[in-house]
N, C-alpha and C positions, 0 to 999 in steps of 0.2 A: 832575015835581018837579025843581027846579034846585039845584045846589050853592050854598052861601052864600058863594061867591067869584066874582070875575070871572076870565075865562080868563087863565092865566099867560102866554100868548103874545100874544093880540090884545086883551085887556082886555074882551072881550064878557061881558055878564051872562048869556048864554044857554048855560050849561054844564049839560046835562041829565043827571040821575042815571040810571044803568042797573044798577049793582051795589052792594049794601050788604053788606059783610062783617062788619058789627058793630063794636063797640069792641074794639080789640086793643092789646097792648103793643108797644113798639118791638122789632122782631124780633131785633135783634142785641144788645140789652141783656140779656145772659144773667144769671141770678140765682145769685149765690154762696150756698153753704149757710148762711152766717151770716145772710143776709137772707131765708131761706126763709119765715119767719113773717110777713114784711111783704108788703103788696100793692103791686105795681109799678103805675105809671101806665098807664092805658088811654086810647086816642085813637080817634076815629071813623076808619073805613077805608071810605070811600064814594067811588065812581068815577063820573065824568061825561064826557060827550062835548060838545065845543064845537060848537054848531050853526052857527057862523060860520067858524072856521078848521079844524075837525075834530080839534083836539088833544084827546086823552084824558088825563085828569088826576085826581088825588085831591083831595078837598075840604079836608083838614086838613093844616097844615104843623107838624110837630114841629121845634122850633128845631135848626138844623144843628149848633150847638155841643154839644147833648146827644146827637147821634147819631154824630158823626164825630171828635170830639176824642180819643177812645180807642176803638180799633176791633179786633174779634177776627178779622177776615178777612184772610188773606194770599194773594196771587195765586199764589205758588209752590207751593201745596199739591198741585195735581194736575198730572201730566205732560201731560195734554191741553192745559191752558192754557199751559204753558211752551212746548210745541211750536207752538201757535197764534201766540204772540207772536214766536217766532223766525222762523216763516214770514212773518209780516206785516212784521217789521222788515227782513228780507232783501229782500222785495218792494218796500218803500217806498224803501230805499236805492238799489236798481236803477232804479226808476221815476223818481225825482227827483234822481239823481246826487249823493246825500249823501256827504260826506267830512269830513275834519278841519276844513274851513272852515265846516261847517254846524252849526247849533244846533237840537236837537230838545227841545221842552218838552212834558212829559206832565202833563196835568191829572188829579188823582186817581191819582198814580203808585204808591200803596200801597207794597209792599216793593221796588219797583224792578225787578220781573220783566221788564216790557216794555223798559224803558230799558236793562237789562243786555244785551239782544240787539243793541244798537247798538255795544257796546264793541269787538267784533272789527273793526268798520268804522272805528274811530277817530273817530266822530262825537261832538261835544260834546253833553252832555245835562244837563237840569235837570228834576228832579221837583218837583211841587207837590202836597202832601197835608197835610190838617189834623191827621191822627192821629199824634201824636208817637211812639207805640209802634211803629207799622209804618214810619214814616219813619226811625227809628233803625236798623232792619234794612237799609234801602236804603243809608244812609250807610255802614254797616259793610261793605257789599259794593262801596263805591266809587262810589255814585250820589249826586251832589250833590242834596240835597232841601231845599226850603223848606217849613217847617211853617206853612202858611198856607191859607186858603180863597182860591182863585183868583177874581179879579175884575178890573175895569178898572185899579184902582190897582196891583195886583200886576203886571199886564202892563206898565204904564208903568215900574215899577222894573226889570223884567227888561230892557226895551229900553235904559234908561239905563245899566245895568251891563254887559250882554252883547251888545247890539245886537238886531236883529230875528231872529225864528226862521224857519228854512227850513221847518220842519214843527212844527205843534202838534197833539197827539193827545189824545183823550179816549175811553177804552175802559171801558165799564161804569160810567160816572160822569155822562154828559151828561144823564141823566134824574134826577139827584140834586139839581139845582142850585136852591137857594132864591133866589139872586141871578141869575136866568136872563139877564136882559137886560144886566146889568153884565158877566157872563161872556162873552157873545157880543161885546159891544163890546171887551172885553179881548182876545179872540182876534183880532178885526179889527185892533186896534192892534199886536198882537204879530207878526202875519204880514206886515204892511206891504203893499207892492204885489205882491210876487211869491211870498210864502210860501203854504203849503197847510195847511188844517185838515182832519184826518182824524178822523171820528167813528165809533166802533163802539158801537151801542146796541141793546139787545134790541128786536127788531122787532115792532111791534104786530100786523102781519099774521101773523107766526108764532105769536104768542100766541093770536090768534083761531083759526087753523087747528089748533093743537095743544092747545087748551084750557088753556094755560099760565097760568091765573089766579093761581097761586102766585107769579108774578113781580110781583104787586101787593103792595107793602108801603110803609110810611111813608117809607123812604129814596127810593123811586121816585116822585117827584112827578108826572112826565109820562111818556107812552108814545107813541112816534113811529111814524107812517107816513112814507113819503117826502113826501107832500103836506104834512103838518103841520110836519115839520122844514124843508122848503123854505120854507114861509111864515115861519117864525121867522128863518131866516138872511137872507131877503130884507129883512126889516124893518131889518136892520143893514148892508145893502149888501154882503152876501156871496152868492155864487151857487155852487150845487153843479154840478160838471162830471163826476163819476163817482158811480155808485151801483150797489151789488150786495148780495147776501145772502151772508154767510159763515156756516159751520155752527156756530160756537161758541155755547154757551148756548142750544141748541135753535133757533138761527137769529137772527143779528144783522144789523142794517142797517149797512153800511159806506158812508159818504159822504165824498167829497173835495170841498172847497169852497175858494174863493179870493175875492179881490176881484172884484166884479161886472164882467163884460165882459173879464176878462183871459184867459180860456180858453174854448174852444168846448166845450159839453156833449157828452159821448159819447152814442151811441145808447141805451145802457143806461138813461139817465135817463128818456127818453121812453117806453121800453118798460115800465119799472117803473110810471110814472104810469098807463099804459094798463091794466096788470094790476090795479093797485089800484082803478081805476074799475070794471073788470069784476067784481071780487070785492066791490064795494060797501063798501069800507072807509070811505067818506065818508058812509055812511047810518046813522042812529041805530038802525034796525031790526036791523042786523048785530050790534050790541052787546047789544040786548035778547035776541036768540037765544043769544048767548054766555053771558049770565047764566043762562038757563034750563038750559043744558048743565052749568054749574058745579054747580047744585043736584042734577041727576041723578047726577053723579059722586059727590057727597057720599053720596047714598042707597046707591049701589052699593058704595062703598068701606067705609062703616061696616057695612053688612050683611056684607061679606066678613070684616072683622076680628072681628065678633061671632061669626061661624061658627067661625073659628079658635079663639076663646076657648072656645066651647062644646065644641069637640072636644079641649080641653086642650092646644092647640098654642101655643107662645110666639112672639111677634112683637116684634122690636126695630126701631128706625129705623136705617138705614144712613146715617150722617152727620147733622149738625145745621145745615144751611144756613139762611140767612134765609128762603128760599122755603118751607122746611119748616115754620117757625113759622106762616106764613100758612095753609098747608093744614091743619095740626093745629088751630089755633085757629078757623078758619072752619068746620071740620067737627065741632068739639067732641070731638076725639080726645085722650085723656089717658092716663095710666099704666095705667088699667084695661084698655086695649086694646093699647097699645104700651108695654112695661115700661120701656125705656131706649133711648138713642141712643148708638151707638158712633162715635168720632171719632179722626182722626189729629192734628188741630190741638190742640197742648197748651194754647193760650189758651182753648179751649172746655171741655176735660175738667175734670170736677169741679163744673161748674155745672149749672143747670137751664134748660131751654128756657122762655122767658118765657110767661106765660099758662097753657099746658097743664101746665107744671112737670114735664116728663119729664126724668129725670136723664141727664146726658151722661157717658159713661165711655170710657176708652181701649180701643182695640181689643185683644183678648186671645184666649186659647185657647178660652174658653167661647163657645158659639154658640147661637142660638135655632133654632127650626124654620124661621122665615122672617124676612127683613128687609123692611121698608117702605122703599123707596129714595126718599129725599126729594130728593137731588141727581141727578135723572133725566137731566140734561143731560150727565152723565159716565157714562152707563150702559155704554157699550161698554168703557170702561176698567175699570169695576167687574166686569163679567162676566168679563173676562180675568183680573183679579186674584183673583176668588173661584171660579175653576173647580173647585178641590178641594171647596169647600163645596157647590156645586151638584151635583157628581158624587156626593157622599155623601148626597144626598137633600134638601139645603136648597133654599129657594125665595127668589126675589126678587119682592116685590109692587111693581109699578111703576104709579103712578096716572096719570101724564101721559106721552105725549099721549093714551093711552087705557088704561084699567085692564086690566092683564095680569099674570098670574103666570108668571114664568120659572123653569124648572128645567133639569135636565141636557140635555134634548133641544134646548134653545134655544142651546146653546153651539156656536159655529162651530169 
């Protein structure tokens, strides 16, 4: 069976379905109590593999205006991500000799957490983000931010007003893009002959290896391997010359690209190509096997939660991230098994997780017997933060990359 769309990258009609997670609501459209009696819209969440260019993608596009114009996620919530952006900014400044004469443009800049790391270096920065609520946070911290969806037209405006960019970055956003080809053309225009485009995107290879199916949701239209991203960039005259895996978000692909022929590709690009071929990321059968593992995880996790319930033990969710909505709704987990979700982000507290309708509450003194850790990509930070809870007999149920219950003996 094939998705009812042509490939978002190469326009092939041969996008073959391998995983159907059913109809789901937009994961970040949290439900306020006043609307709890209303039914939120549900959309198909079906995933396919392009048999021509190997790009993995979902088959339904929720309009970007309804997903990103008002957004409840802020980058600065976790120390892990702030540290990652600081390390990355420092590294890029050194690598490309950025200074006061340089312009850095960040696509999907959110609350300006990444761009703020360039401020000590005196680099000029511009953020582009369509969510007015988080862009306001960035502006208040001194980060110039355009409340726009980035595309070729926006790139042209930036060049006219500020000149070309020495560096254009896109972290955690390059798989969100409805106007994919216009965005890549915009990047090409913005970096000119000598600028660099740096992408950090959740790596499909890591998703396969870690069974991170919960990173599939409507905001993430596409899922990249090196090969599929390389093909997209090449269609617009861009060539990657650096490629590596960075640990953030359970493993993200970091690619540096520029105008084709301007730089010699590093050995890491060829090495990653070879690794992907060896792991058969270019074969449909790899994705069929992934889907089977997803449903095995469902059976094991639901059985575990039911056992906790039968034993009279309480389970709450630790955090209410977008990926958590995918896991909960795909597996049919609701308040009967996970009574509530605790959150630090005040924009989420007081609402309900869409679909499963689990209430989100602020972190407080009351504790359950166990937490279901939905933001597993920050597990190390959470284990350190919750050491007293675990030492007092509490548990963390972590579903990904493999189902495991953590307790006091797992604390370093």
